[in-house]
C-alpha positions as CSV (number, residue, x, y, z in Angstrom):
1,M,0.0,0.0,0.0
2,I,2.8,2.4,0.9
3,R,4.7,1.7,-2.3
4,E,1.6,2.4,-4.3
5,R,1.4,5.9,-2.8
6,L,5.2,6.6,-2.6
7,V,5.8,6.1,-6.4
8,P,3.3,8.8,-7.5
9,Y,4.5,11.1,-4.7
10,A,8.1,10.8,-5.8
11,D,7.1,11.2,-9.4
12,H,5.2,14.4,-8.7
13,V,8.1,15.8,-6.6
14,R,10.4,15.2,-9.5
15,K,8.1,16.6,-12.2
16,F,6.5,19.5,-10.3
17,E,8.0,20.3,-6.9
18,W,11.6,20.5,-7.8
19,P,11.0,22.7,-10.9
20,A,8.8,25.0,-8.9
21,M,11.4,25.2,-6.1
22,A,14.0,26.1,-8.7
23,R,11.8,29.1,-9.6
24,G,11.3,29.9,-6.0
25,K,7.6,28.9,-6.0
26,P,5.6,26.2,-4.2
27,S,3.8,23.4,-6.2
28,D,0.2,22.5,-5.4
29,H,0.5,19.2,-7.2
30,V,2.3,17.3,-4.5
31,G,0.1,18.0,-1.5
32,Q,-2.6,15.4,-2.4
33,N,0.0,12.7,-3.0
34,L,1.7,13.4,0.3
35,E,-1.7,13.2,2.1
36,E,-2.4,9.8,0.4
37,L,1.0,8.6,1.4
38,G,0.4,9.6,5.0
39,T,-2.9,7.9,5.0
40,A,-1.3,4.7,3.8
41,V,1.4,4.8,6.5
42,F,-1.2,5.4,9.2
43,Q,-3.2,2.4,8.1
44,I,-0.3,0.0,8.8
45,E,-0.8,-2.3,11.8
46,P,2.6,-3.9,12.7
47,Q,2.3,-7.6,13.7
48,N,5.8,-8.1,15.2
49,L,8.8,-6.2,16.3
50,K,10.5,-6.2,12.9
51,E,7.4,-4.7,11.3
52,L,7.1,-2.2,14.2
53,A,10.7,-1.1,13.6
54,H,9.9,-0.6,9.9
55,Y,6.7,1.2,10.8
56,Q,8.5,3.6,13.2
57,N,11.1,4.4,10.5
58,A,8.3,5.0,8.0
59,L,6.7,7.4,10.4
60,R,10.0,9.2,11.0
61,L,10.6,9.6,7.2
62,L,7.0,10.8,6.7
63,T,7.6,13.4,9.4
64,V,10.8,14.6,7.6
65,I,9.1,14.7,4.2
66,T,6.1,16.6,5.7
67,R,8.2,19.1,7.5
68,Q,10.4,19.8,4.4
69,S,7.2,20.2,2.2
70,R,5.8,22.7,4.7
71,R,9.1,24.7,4.7
72,V,8.8,25.1,0.9
73,H,5.2,26.2,1.0
C-alpha cells in the first residue's frame, strides 16, 4: 500500500515540486500525493517487532518529508 502511494508522490516531486522550487515557488500538485502517502502509512498495523521497527522508520521519514514540504510552502 505504501509503495503504491510513494511512487506517485516521488514522481510528482520530480516533475512539479523541484522545478517549482527552482523558480522559488511552491507546487500544489504534490500535496494530495503526500496526504495519500500519510494515510497509507497510518493504516499499517505492525504484527511483530520487525514490522514495528519498519513502521517507526516510515513514520520518521514521513515526518521529515512533511516538514520539508511545509518549509517550501
